[in-house]
C-alpha positions, 0 to 999 in steps of 0.5 A, a space after each residue: 513247758 511245765 505248769 506255772 505255780 498258780 496253775 499247780 496251786 489251783 489244781 491242787 485245791 481242785 483235787 482237794 475239792 474232788 474229795 470234799 464235794 463227795 464226802 459232804 453229801 455222801 459219807 453220811 449215806 454210806 454211814 447209814 446204808 452200809 455201816 448201819 449207823 443211827 442218826 445220832 452216830 452220824 451227827 456225833 461223828 461230825 460233832 466230835 470232829 468239829 470239837 477236835 478242830 478247836 485244838 487241831 486247827 491251831 496245831 495244824 497251822 503251827 505244823 504248816 508254819 514250821 514244816 511247810 504248807 504243801 507237806 502238811 496238806 498232803 499229810 492231812 489228805 493221806 490221813 483221810 485216805 487211810 480212813 477211807 481205806 480202812 472203812 472198806 473192809 467189814 469192820 465193827 461199827 465202833 471202828 467205822 465210827 472212829 474212822 469217820 471222826 478221823 475223816 471228818 477231822 481231816 476235812 475240817 483242817 484241810 480247808 484253811 490249808 488249801 486256801 493258804 495254798 491258793 493264796 500263796 501259789 497264785 500271788 504272782 500269776 494267773 490264774 489269780 486267787 479268785 480264778 483259782 477259787 472258782 476252779 476249786 469250786 467247780 471241782 466241788 460241783 463235779 464231785 457232787 454230780 459224780 458222787 450222785 451218779 455213782 450212788 444211783 448206779 452202784 450204791 454207797 460202797 462205790 462212792 467209797 471207791 470214788 473217795 479213795 481214788 480222789 483222795 489218792 490224787 489229792 494227797 499227791 497234788 499238793 506236793 507239786 505246789 510251791 514250797 516255802 509257803 510258811 508265811 501263808 499260814 499264821 502260826 499262833 500258840 494254842 493258848 494265845 489263840 484263846 486268850 486273844 480271841 476272847 479279847 476281840 469278842 469284848 469289843 462292843 457289838 462284835 460278839 452279838 453279830 458273830 453269834 447271830 451269824 453263827 446260828 444262821 450258819 449252824 442251821 445248815 447242820 441238818 442239811 449237811 448231815 442228813 439231806 442226802 439220806 432224806 432225799 433217798 428215803 423220799 425216792 429221789 435218785 442219786 443223779 438228782 441228789 448230786 444235781 441238788 447239791 451242785 445247784 446250791 453250790 452254783 448259786 453260792 458261786 454266782 453270788 460270790 462272783 457278782 458280790 462286788 458289784 451287786 452288794 457294793 452299797 449293802 451293809 453287813 447288817 442287811 446281809 445278815 438279815 437277808 441270810 437269816 430270812 433266806 434260811 428261814 424260808 429254806 428250812 421251813 419249806 424243807 420240813 415238807 416232802 416236796 416234789 423234786 422240782 420244788 427242792 431244786 428251787 429252794 436249793 438256790 436259797 443257799 446263796 442267801 442262807 450260806 453265801 450272803 451270811 458269809 460275805 456279811 461276816 467277812 465284811 463285818 470283821 474287816 470293818 470292826 477290826 484292824 488288819 493285824 487282827 483279821 487272821 486271828 479273827 478268821 481262825 478263832 471265829 471258826 474254832 470258837 463260835 461257828 464250830 461249836 454252834 454247828 456241833 450243837 445243831 448237828 447233834 440235835 439234828 441227829 437225835 431228831 432224825 432218830 426220834 422222828 424215824 418211826 413216823 416215816 419220811 413225812 415225819 423225818 423231814 420235820 427235823 428241819 423245823 428244829 433248824 427254824 428255831 435256831 434261825 429265829 434265835 439268830 434273827 433275834 440276835 441280828 435285831 439286837 446287833 443292829 441296836 448296838 452297831 460297831 464303830 468301824 476302825 480306821 486303818 493306818 
């Protein structure tokens, strides 16, 4: 008997996460160690990709709406695959930089696509969406661990080999999911996305909350771009690096699994305070060269700095906006507020990484304290948000 539509969707999402879970921690290592890129170039590639997402996100959603979700996701994965393959030869650094921008751009638009595959494919079967999302997250953790082990044993070029192999699987797997998923991705003209989004932000209390949340999330810019590079320079081996990434994701998954019961009576302003304070502690500690055991402990704060902030933002939007505006709010929030905030902090982290490099690892870890400044700005806006609370909409 063949696999159900739900299982095919969950496995396709898992295949995509086998790429994402290794690309996020280890492509920056390859860029520095194999391609010889500076911190500004590493951060610049991801920053450009985030800015491209402002236009590519709505465009990709429109293509999926017109031509089918599974083919669109497979095509995006094929573009990423082409980027990885072309990185492998001894190409000029400028070409490597361009290819990394292409790869990061593909990574940015594939997230909403595989989420839509899960939403549509698991609608009437088991695993359901939550179980399918857990399978995808488990694949992300496996990729963290596998990439770290490969990096420690054979070096960054072999991580690229892994990414090519995983991307082949991820480009094929969506083709076996259900067709007809056009309704799972809302199509909106690009101009409409901008104009309607700014209308949403004029609702009292909405913009200040979302900007506060965006700054807390954007404080992860240094972490996403340079955590692996800094840990390597600190003398932490590849297996530990994979486990460090994995434990952060595991803490996030655990909070998401228990969030319904644990956070039932907590309001979204409190969640934002917890997320911001968790990030403040995390990045303050990260500015020191810590023993690996301490790094493991502070990695669990990913449940606060990322997951708590994310849950609070989703609940805030659900309370602040009517149901028919939520789809637009989710996509616009990533493209117009969270994305640009992450782009700015990522580029700032890249410049700081290069500026602090002459001082060695003791100085270079201090780039995390730049993220502390971002967090303090986010906490100031959180305080302001609590002073102008929204009036929750009543759904029909």
